[in-house]
C-alpha positions as CSV (number, residue, x, y, z in Angstrom):
1,M,48.2,135.0,7.6
2,K,47.0,132.6,10.2
3,K,46.8,133.4,13.8
4,T,49.3,131.3,15.7
5,G,49.6,131.2,19.3
6,I,52.7,130.4,21.3
7,V,53.5,129.6,25.0
8,M,56.8,131.4,25.7
9,D,58.0,132.6,29.1
10,E,61.2,132.7,31.1
11,I,59.6,130.7,34.0
12,F,60.2,127.6,31.8
13,L,64.0,128.2,32.3
14,A,63.6,127.7,36.0
15,H,63.5,124.1,35.8
16,D,67.2,123.4,36.4
17,T,68.3,119.9,35.5
18,G,72.0,120.5,36.5
19,T,75.3,120.8,34.6
20,Y,75.6,118.7,31.4
21,H,72.0,117.5,31.4
22,P,70.9,117.4,27.7
23,E,67.3,118.6,28.8
24,S,68.5,122.1,29.7
25,P,67.0,125.6,29.9
26,E,69.3,126.4,26.9
27,R,67.0,124.5,24.6
28,L,64.3,127.1,25.1
29,D,66.7,130.1,25.4
30,H,67.6,129.3,21.8
31,I,64.2,129.1,20.7
32,Y,63.0,132.3,22.5
33,R,66.1,134.2,20.9
34,M,65.3,132.9,17.5
35,I,61.7,134.1,17.6
36,E,62.9,137.4,18.8
37,G,65.9,137.7,16.4
38,K,63.7,136.7,13.4
39,G,61.1,139.2,14.1
40,L,58.3,136.6,14.5
41,K,57.1,137.7,17.9
42,K,55.1,140.6,16.7
43,D,53.0,138.3,14.5
44,L,52.4,135.7,17.2
45,H,49.7,135.5,19.8
46,L,51.2,135.2,23.3
47,V,49.0,132.3,25.1
48,E,48.5,133.3,28.7
49,L,50.0,131.2,31.3
50,R,48.2,129.2,34.0
51,E,48.8,126.4,36.5
52,V,47.2,123.0,35.9
53,R,44.6,122.1,38.7
54,D,44.9,118.9,40.6
55,E,41.7,117.6,39.2
56,E,43.1,118.0,35.6
57,L,46.2,116.2,36.6
58,L,44.3,113.5,38.1
59,A,42.8,112.5,34.8
60,V,46.1,111.2,33.9
61,H,48.1,110.8,37.1
62,S,47.7,109.2,40.6
63,K,47.5,111.4,43.6
64,D,50.7,109.7,44.9
65,H,52.6,110.6,41.8
66,I,51.4,114.4,42.1
67,E,52.5,114.3,45.7
68,T,55.9,112.9,44.9
69,V,56.5,115.6,42.4
70,R,55.1,118.2,44.8
71,S,57.5,117.1,47.5
72,T,60.5,118.2,45.4
73,K,59.4,121.8,45.9
74,G,62.1,124.1,47.4
75,R,64.7,121.2,47.3
76,A,67.9,122.0,45.4
77,Q,67.9,118.8,43.6
78,T,66.0,115.5,43.7
79,H,66.3,112.6,41.1
80,L,63.0,111.0,40.4
81,D,64.7,108.4,38.3
82,G,68.2,108.2,37.0
83,D,67.5,110.6,34.1
84,T,64.9,112.9,35.6
85,P,66.2,115.5,38.1
86,T,64.3,118.3,39.7
87,S,65.2,121.6,41.3
88,A,63.6,123.9,43.8
89,R,61.1,125.4,41.0
90,S,60.7,122.2,38.9
91,Y,57.2,121.4,40.5
92,E,55.8,124.9,39.8
93,V,57.4,125.0,36.3
94,A,55.7,121.7,35.5
95,R,52.3,122.6,36.7
96,I,52.5,125.8,34.5
97,A,53.7,123.9,31.4
98,A,50.8,121.6,31.7
99,G,48.1,124.4,32.4
100,S,49.5,126.6,29.7
101,L,48.9,123.7,27.2
102,L,45.3,123.7,28.3
103,R,45.0,127.5,27.7
104,C,46.2,126.5,24.1
105,V,43.4,124.1,23.8
106,D,40.9,126.9,25.1
107,E,42.0,129.3,22.8
108,V,42.1,127.1,19.7
109,M,38.8,125.6,20.4
110,E,37.2,129.1,21.1
111,G,38.6,130.4,17.8
112,G,40.7,133.0,19.2
113,I,43.9,131.4,17.5
114,E,43.9,128.9,14.7
115,N,46.8,126.8,16.0
116,A,49.5,126.9,18.6
117,F,53.0,125.7,19.6
118,A,53.8,125.4,23.4
119,F,57.4,126.0,24.0
120,I,57.4,124.4,27.5
121,R,59.5,122.2,29.6
122,P,59.8,120.0,31.2
123,P,58.6,117.6,28.4
124,G,55.9,115.1,29.1
125,H,55.4,112.2,26.9
126,H,57.3,109.5,29.0
127,A,55.5,110.3,32.2
128,E,53.3,107.5,33.4
129,R,50.3,107.5,35.7
130,D,52.4,107.0,38.8
131,R,55.9,107.9,37.9
132,A,58.3,110.4,36.3
133,M,60.7,109.2,33.8
134,G,62.8,110.1,30.8
135,F,63.1,113.9,31.7
136,C,59.3,114.1,32.1
137,L,57.4,114.9,35.3
138,F,53.7,115.3,34.1
139,N,52.2,114.2,30.7
140,N,51.4,117.5,29.3
141,I,49.8,116.2,26.0
142,A,47.9,113.5,27.7
143,V,46.4,115.9,30.2
144,A,45.5,118.3,27.4
145,A,43.7,115.5,25.5
146,H,41.6,114.6,28.5
147,Y,40.8,118.3,29.1
148,A,39.7,118.8,25.5
149,M,37.3,116.0,25.7
150,K,35.9,117.0,29.0
151,M,35.8,120.7,28.8
152,H,35.2,121.2,25.1
153,G,33.1,117.9,24.4
154,L,35.4,116.6,21.7
155,K,34.8,113.1,20.6
156,K,37.9,112.2,18.9
157,I,41.4,113.4,19.4
158,L,44.7,112.3,17.2
159,I,48.0,112.6,19.0
160,A,50.9,112.2,16.7
161,D,54.4,111.7,18.3
162,W,57.5,112.1,16.2
163,D,60.0,112.3,19.0
164,V,62.8,109.8,18.5
165,H,61.8,108.0,21.8
166,H,58.5,106.2,22.0
167,G,55.9,107.9,24.2
168,N,55.3,105.2,26.6
169,G,53.3,107.3,29.1
170,T,51.0,108.8,26.4
171,Q,50.3,105.2,24.9
172,H,49.4,103.8,28.3
173,T,47.2,106.4,29.2
174,F,44.9,105.8,26.2
175,Y,45.6,102.3,25.5
176,E,42.0,101.1,26.3
177,N,40.3,104.5,25.0
178,P,38.9,104.7,21.4
179,R,38.4,108.3,21.6
180,V,42.2,108.9,21.4
181,L,44.2,107.6,18.5
182,Y,47.9,107.5,19.5
183,F,50.5,107.4,16.6
184,S,54.0,107.1,17.1
185,S,57.2,106.9,14.9
186,H,60.3,106.2,16.9
187,R,63.6,104.7,16.9
188,Y,63.4,101.0,17.9
189,P,65.0,99.2,19.8
190,F,65.8,102.3,21.9
191,Y,64.6,103.9,25.2
192,P,62.3,103.3,26.6
193,G,61.8,99.9,25.0
194,S,58.3,100.1,24.1
195,G,56.5,100.8,20.9
196,Y,56.6,97.7,19.0
197,F,54.4,96.9,15.9
198,N,52.0,94.7,18.0
199,E,51.2,97.3,20.6
200,T,47.8,98.3,19.0
201,G,45.7,98.9,22.2
202,E,43.5,96.8,24.4
203,E,39.7,96.4,25.1
204,K,37.7,99.2,23.5
205,G,41.0,100.8,22.5
206,A,42.1,98.0,20.3
207,G,43.4,99.6,17.0
208,F,43.7,103.0,18.5
209,T,47.4,102.9,18.9
210,V,49.5,102.8,15.8
211,N,53.3,102.3,16.3
212,V,56.0,102.6,13.5
213,P,59.3,101.5,15.1
214,L,62.1,102.8,13.0
215,P,65.8,101.7,12.4
216,S,68.4,104.3,13.1
217,G,69.4,106.7,10.3
218,C,66.0,107.5,9.0
219,G,65.8,110.8,7.1
220,D,63.4,113.0,5.2
221,G,62.3,110.3,2.8
222,E,61.5,107.7,5.2
223,Y,59.6,110.1,7.7
224,D,57.6,111.4,4.7
225,S,56.7,107.8,3.6
226,V,55.4,107.0,7.2
227,Y,53.4,110.0,7.4
228,T,52.0,110.1,4.1
229,S,51.5,106.2,3.7
230,I,50.4,105.3,7.3
231,L,49.5,108.4,9.4
232,A,47.5,110.3,6.7
233,P,45.0,107.4,5.7
234,V,44.6,106.3,9.3
235,A,43.9,110.1,10.3
236,R,41.4,110.5,7.5
237,A,39.6,107.3,8.5
238,F,39.6,108.4,12.2
239,E,38.3,111.9,11.6
240,P,39.6,113.7,14.6
241,D,38.3,116.9,16.1
242,L,41.7,118.1,17.1
243,I,45.2,117.1,16.3
244,L,47.9,117.2,19.1
245,V,51.5,116.8,18.2
246,S,54.3,115.7,20.5
247,A,57.2,117.3,18.6
248,G,60.6,115.9,19.4
249,F,63.5,117.4,17.6
250,D,65.9,114.6,18.5
251,I,65.1,113.1,15.0
252,Y,67.1,116.2,13.6
253,R,70.3,115.0,11.6
254,L,72.6,116.8,14.2
255,D,71.1,115.6,17.4
256,P,73.5,114.1,19.8
257,L,71.1,111.5,21.2
258,G,68.8,110.7,18.3
259,G,70.6,108.8,15.6
260,M,68.2,109.9,12.8
261,N,68.8,112.0,9.7
262,V,65.9,114.5,9.3
263,S,66.8,117.9,7.9
264,E,65.2,121.3,8.6
265,N,63.3,120.9,5.6
266,G,62.1,117.5,6.7
267,M,60.9,118.9,10.0
268,A,59.0,121.4,8.1
269,R,57.6,118.8,5.9
270,L,56.2,116.8,8.8
271,A,54.5,120.1,10.1
272,S,53.0,120.7,6.6
273,I,51.5,117.1,6.6
274,M,49.9,117.8,10.0
275,L,48.8,121.3,9.0
276,E,47.1,120.0,6.0
277,L,45.4,117.1,7.9
278,A,44.0,119.6,10.3
279,E,42.8,121.9,7.7
280,E,41.1,118.9,5.9
281,M,39.4,117.4,9.0
282,C,39.2,119.7,12.0
283,K,39.1,123.3,10.9
284,G,42.8,123.7,11.2
285,R,42.9,123.0,14.9
286,L,46.3,121.8,15.7
287,I,48.5,122.3,19.0
288,I,52.0,121.1,19.0
289,T,54.0,120.8,22.2
290,L,57.8,120.4,22.6
291,E,59.1,117.3,23.8
292,G,62.8,116.3,23.1
293,G,65.5,117.8,21.0
294,Y,69.1,118.4,22.2
295,H,71.0,120.2,19.3
296,V,69.9,123.6,20.5
297,E,70.9,125.6,17.3
298,G,69.4,123.0,14.8
299,Q,66.2,122.7,16.9
300,A,65.6,126.5,16.9
301,M,66.0,126.5,13.1
302,C,63.7,123.7,12.7
303,I,60.9,125.4,14.7
304,H,61.6,128.6,12.7
305,E,60.6,126.6,9.6
306,I,57.6,125.2,11.3
307,L,56.3,128.4,12.6
308,L,56.5,130.0,9.2
309,R,54.1,127.2,7.8
310,M,51.7,127.5,10.9
311,M,51.6,131.2,10.3
312,D,51.0,130.6,6.5
313,K,54.0,132.8,5.9
314,A,55.7,130.0,3.8
315,P,54.2,127.5,1.5
316,H,53.8,124.0,2.8
317,V,56.7,121.5,2.0
318,P,55.9,119.3,-0.9
319,V,56.5,115.5,-0.9
320,Q,60.0,114.5,-0.3
321,A,62.2,112.1,-2.2
322,G,61.2,108.5,-1.9
323,P,62.4,106.2,1.1
324,V,65.7,104.1,0.7
325,E,65.3,100.7,-0.9
326,G,63.9,98.1,1.3
327,F,61.8,100.6,3.5
328,E,58.6,99.4,1.8
329,E,58.9,96.3,4.1
330,L,58.4,98.3,7.2
331,I,55.2,99.9,5.7
332,E,54.0,96.4,4.8
333,K,54.6,95.3,8.4
334,V,52.5,98.0,9.8
335,A,49.8,97.4,7.2
336,E,49.8,93.7,8.2
337,V,49.4,94.2,11.9
338,Q,46.9,97.0,11.6
339,K,44.8,95.5,8.6
340,S,41.8,94.5,10.7
341,Y,41.6,98.1,12.2
342,W,43.0,100.4,9.3
343,P,42.6,98.6,6.0
344,Q,43.3,102.0,4.5
345,I,47.0,101.5,5.0
346,R,48.8,100.4,1.9
347,A,52.5,99.8,1.4
């Protein structure tokens, strides 16, 4: 059995988004109760919490943005944009969320654990350098990637983002950086409006952003095709030292916001692909962080299946049934756009 770390603490329930907001503490409450109820906690390593330092945040965010989020401390409710409310402890919780993901990086890189899943909130992949948006305050995964390169000397990091929404903040952070390959599969057109095929990076980062905009209704077969036909060959050519995953469970078939059709087995299949790539290229070093996902029972069931694979307590899920007829055209479009950077992509 593999040693898998988790970030799990009631502090993350203290970020209060208000009544009826989809990004609610209930999301984590269901995950935590699932871990306890399924008897998984005894076999999981609890990663120590810590607050992110200002200098670590400044690798991704402006000083003004940090001060804006800090200004919400102690205030019952502040709206940083139409979708992104904060409560009295949200600033504190956001700092612990980002910092605890950095502890995951430390423990994975130092060999104390083989992989990790950070069950944290608020999520992060929409947060831009100078603004909060889309339920996100600080860009947790972008901060973690910078930290891994600076503190652990990593040369190349793969960030895979399967949230139903494009991770605009993460893309923009690394758009000119050839050391971070950002791969995103997402519904398009959809919030936040970015993530089209031709967004491939700029300057030295040209080719190190790979976007796969998907129509609504995609399920297990389509996602399997995207991750085996596009991500896998690109990842093998890139040869990352660490793989980070922005895991959004709003692609789950019952999610009220996503409009996709991925089953519990399909989510486990995505995790299996990422685990196999990590084992092949970077000594199994894989860190997953929670992004979206708003069907709380379904999200918890999906995470149960993923944790079993991370711990090596269940076999990796094999290749799914093929995609619906006509989906090959999308693979061909990605291959055409990326051919000068990643000729390994084949429809």
